[in-house]
N, C-alpha and C positions, 0 to 999 in steps of 0.2 A: 503493497501500501507505499503511494506517494506522501513523504513528508510535508507537514504546514508548518509555517512560521510558529504557529501558536504551540506548536509538538515540544516537549522536554526533549532533554539531551544529556548524556555524560560525558563528559572526559576524563576517562580514569575514576577518579574520586569527586570530581567537581562536577554535580548537578546543575541542571540549568532547566528554569521553568519555560523557557521557549528560545527560540534560532536567532532571536535578532541579538547582535551586540554592537557597542558601541566601539568604532574602529579606534586606535591609536593616532591620537593628533594632540601637539602638542600645546601645554595647557597656558606655558608663560608664566609658570608659579615659580618656577625653581628660584627668582631674583625677589621674591614677596619675603617682607615680615614673617607672613604667615603661612606658609604652602597649604599646609594641611586644610585651612580653613577657604583657600581659593579654591583646592581642588574638587572638597564637599561643596562649595557653591555649583559646582558643574556637575558632579557626579548624582550627589544622592535627587535631585530633583529627575534626573534621568532614572534610577532605580524606582521613585516611587512612579513614574510614569510608566512602569512596566517590562524596562529593557531587560533582557536576559543576562547578559554578561557587559562588563564595564574592561576594558585593555587600558591601563592608564599609559599616556604616551612616555616616548623612550627616556631612559633615567639612567644617565652615565653611574657605571658601577665603580667610577673613581673622581676624584675631585677635577682634574682635566679630562678633556674628550667630549666636554657639551660643544655642539654647533651651534647654539647663540646662547646669550646671556638669562636666558627666560627658563633653560633648560633646568630640570632638577638634576642634582648630583649627589649620589650618597657618600658622605664623608665618614661616617660611624654608624653603627647601630641605632644609635639616637636619631640620626636624620629620618630614620624610617619609621621608628616608633613612635613617634608624633603624631604618624599618620592612621594610628588605631582606632580615634573616635569617627573619624570617617570612613573606615573600612566595618565598624560596627554600624553605623548609620546606614550605608548600604544593605547590608547584611538583614537590619531591621525593617526596611522597606523592600525585602525579598529577592534584591538582586547579587551577584557576587563580581568581584573586581578581580582581577591580573594586572599585575605590573610587568611592563615591559623595560628589560635592562638591556645595555647597551654602551657602545662607545664610538666615538664619532671618528676616531681614527685620523686618515691624512686631511679631513675638513672640518677637525675640531677648531676652538676658536682661537687655537694658539697659531692657525695658520693666516689667517685674515683678518682679524678685529686687532685693531691698532692696540688696543688695552692689554688685551690677553697677549698679544705678541710681545709686547714690553717688557711683562711679568711674568715669562714661560721662564720656567728652569731649564727645559730642554724641547726641542722640536715635536712635532706633532709625531703620532706613530703612524707607520706603514709596513705592511708584509714583506713589502720589499722597494730596494730604491724605485722612483716612480721614473714612467716613461718618460723619453725626455721633451715631449710635448706639454705634457704636464709641469715638467718643472720649467717651464718658461713662464709660468704666471704663480707657480707655488714657490715657497720659502724650501729649506731642506727638511728633511725628516728624519726619525729616529726610527731607524729597523729593530725591532726586538730580536734577543737571542732566542735560542729555543726555550732556555731557562725563563726569560722572562715569559715567554708564551704558556708555559706550563703554570706560571704563578698568577697570571690572567685569568687563566681556567679555574685556579682556584678562588680567585676571586667574586667571580661572577658566583660558584657555589656559596661564597661566606654571604655575599648579598643577599641570595635567594632565602638562606636561612633566617637571616632578619627580617626580611619580608614575610617569612610564614609568621614570626614572632609579632609582626606590625597587623596580622590579621586578613594578609592577603592569601587569597583562594588557590594563587599559583601564579607563574611568571612565564614570558614570553620573551623569547631571544629576538633580537633585531639585528637582523641578517640582510635586511633588505637597505635601499634607499641610500647608497654609496656611503655606508657606514663601514666600522672597520670590520666586524664580521660579514659583510659583503664583499669589501673587500679580499678579506682572507680567501673566499667562494671563488672569486674571479681568476680566469687567466690572465687578464690584463694587469691586473696590481699585483698578484701573487706570483713570483717566480722564484721562490724561495726553493735551496737543496736540502733542506734538512726535513724529518717527518712532518711539517705541517705544510709543506708545498708538492709541485710536481703533479701527479695525475689527481684526479678528483677525490681517491681516497684521500691522498697528503692535503688537499687545500679543504676538505671537509671534517679532519680530524678535529680542528677545533672543539666543533659543534658535540663531536661525539664525547670528547674530554670535557666538556662544561657541562653537557647532561649528567655524566658520571659522578662529577664532582658536586651537583645540585643534590643527586640522590644521596650522596655519602653525608653532607651536609647539614642538609634540609629534611631530608628522608625519602624513602624510595619512592612512596606515595604521593608525593608533592608534585601537583600535576605543572610539568613542562610544556609549552607550545612554541612552535618556531614560526617567524615570519621572515620568508627568505625571498630573493632574487632567483627566480625559476627562468626569468628569459632576461640578456643582459642587452641593452642595444649601448653600442659602442660607436666613437667617432674615429678610432682608430685601434685594429686588432681586433681577435675576436674574443667576444665575450661568452657569457654561459650560455647556451644553445638550451632549446625544450626538452631535448634529450636528458640533458643533463641535469634538469630541473626535475624532472620526472624521477631521474636515479637519487636524487636529492630528498625528495619524499620517502624513498624506499629505506633510505639508510637511516633516516629519521623514526622511519617507522619500527625498524630493526632496533634502535638505540631506546627506545622508549620515551620517545617524544608522544603527547597525548594527542596532537593535534598540530596541522600545517597548515599556513598563509602562503599561497605563493603568487607572486605577483611578477606584472613587467616592469623593469625599472633602468634606468641610464646608469653608465656608470659614473657619470659626473652627477651632481646634486641637483636636480632643476625641478621644473614645475612637472616633468611625466609622472612623476607620483601623487599630484592634485591637477587634475588636467581641467583647463578652462581658460579664461580670459588674462589678457595680460594686464596684469593693475597699474594702468596709466594713470587713477587718480592719486594713491597712493605716490607715485614717485614726483608727480606734481604739487604735492603737499609740503610747503614750505620747510615745516619743524621735522617732516619724516625724512624730508630729503637730506637737510643738514645734518640729522641725527646719522643717516645712513653714510653721508660722507665722510663724518670723523668715524664713523668704526672703521670704514674702507681705507683710511689714512690720504687721501688725496681725491681728486677728481676723476683721474683716468681710471684709478680702481673702480669707482660707483660707476662709470660708465661700462665697464665691460660687466659688473652685475647685472646693472638693467637691459644690456644688450643680450646675455646669456637668456635672462628671463623672457626677454620678446621673441627670441628665436625659438625658446622652448614653446613658449603658447602658441606659436604657429606650427611647429612640428607634432605637438601634442595639444590638437585641441580635445573640447570635452567632448568624450564618445560614450553612449551609456553602454555599463558593463564591458569597461575595455580589459580586464583582466579574464574574461572568460575563456578563451581559449586556454589559458594556464592552468585555471583552477578546475575546468572540466576535463583536461588532459591527466591531471594528478587525480581527479578523483576515479578516474575508470583503473588507475594504475594500484591504489592503495586501498588498504581497509579503514586507516585511522581516518577521523573527521578532517575535513579539509573546508576552509572556511573560505567563502567567495567575496571579494570585495572590491570596491576601484567602481565608482560611476552607477550604483545600483537605488533607485531614485524613486521607485514604485513599488507596490505590493505586488502587481503584476508580475514585474520584472523577478521578484524575490519569488513570487508564488513557481514561476516557470521554471527558475535554476533549482528549486527543492523538488518539483514534480519529475524534473528529468533526472535526477540525481547527479547534479552538476556539481552540486556543493553540499553540507551538512548546514553549515549557517550563513547568516547576512551579515554582513558587516557596513556601516555606516558611519561616515566621519565627520566630515565639516559640516554639513548639514545642522549637528549637533548645535553648532555654535548660534545658528539663527534659532533655532527651536528646541530648548531643552527637552521639552513633552512631546516631542516627536514621535515615541512608541507608543504612545496613547492612541494616537489616530493611526499609526502605520497597523499597529496589531489589530486593530478594531476593524479597519478597512476590508473591504468584500474585494476578492481577486476578478471579479467578475464584474465589477464597476468603475466609472473612471475615480480616478484618485487625483484630488487638485495638487497642483503642484507644489513641489516643497517650496518655503521661504526663501532658502538656500538658492543663489544664482550661478553659482561655480564662477564670480567673478575673481577669487584669487585676492581680494583687498586685504584677506586676514596674512596674508603669508609674509612680507616686507615689516611690518611689525613687529611679528615676532622673532625675527631674523635680528631685528635690536633689545630684544626683550622686553618687549611691551605683552600683554596678554593676550590669551588664545581666544579673541571673541570677532562677531561678525563687526566690521567697520563699514558697512553698505547700510547706508538712510533708506537706499530704496526696499532693502530686505526688511530692513522692521517696519517699512509700512506695508509690505506684502504679509507680515505675520500676523498685524492687525487686521489685515482682511481674511485670515483664514481663521481668526480669532471670532470673527463677525459669521462666518459662516458654520460654527458651531463647534470649530477646534478650540480649546482651552488656551488662554492667552500665556504662551513663554515666560 
């Protein structure tokens, strides 16, 4: 019998009341005085509105490694224990929460943000020396030794144990979006000659060892999910192919991961992961423009960033369900649950994905910025009736503010007006 969005599902020991989840997007809370309060303001209403699972956006396992000033980073156990009131509130509302763990690697703040570059004690991490064409725009990197990579796998396990103590229901590894774990998977970035490089077995070894470390330190029953690049688009060289992406999922199943989220991503950080319009309004905003120029260091670097975003928006316009070829191929190859995410905007799209067994859970990301109570109307909607468009217009105005450490919220006044119109149609105001 085909699955429905409202059906419960289990990810190992993690039992979810339905198959709708909030995908990980940066909340910009890391630089706040009380990050737990900021995250709770976002997530608790989502749980109260009925969402089954919340994945807290990329949290860095070491103090360095953030890719924007607003990212949360784990300094010590207390850095996570402060979130216990939030996790408890989500549980009380019937929801579950998983925290995404990762590291920015090559594109951490230390590589582009002038303040971080001035304060850094060593260059950002990279699996191998960078290709020549990336060295044209980036400073030097630190290639970790075999022992240092082993230490990082242990750090992931330690942070996962702290997350469990803080009430999180599991962790998700951030292996996509040009972050460090993605870079280890990529044949473009990873040209190591030790056990962490070479063929696909070597390039994925870090994932296996992190999974083992989490089982040892957080418990073998603590759910571990994986989001990873299953197809890698490159400007130069051969990236991760779909065949390799499917093979990675099979390895994850063998190693004891509870679920996978395969996505298409560029080898460079850009709007390929959040397709939509070029946010010209934010680049014209006087204060934002000045803040970004100061962060970039000079006008040249600022215009390089703006041009790259413009090019990316032209190459990757919004497309409904853009990851479907990837998550459906992985779903055909493995038995563990597969998350579908990327441009899913209607209950009809969600229903078709589940009915055709192309994925087991449905993820929505940025629209939660515009509609915190979105799950209430999304779960109640009929797959056979027209669904009023979401308030989110895929304008991408939320991207640049987060790059400079501002809150992860909707910055489009037209979207706020659309939300009011939806409320007048019977949707509770968010």
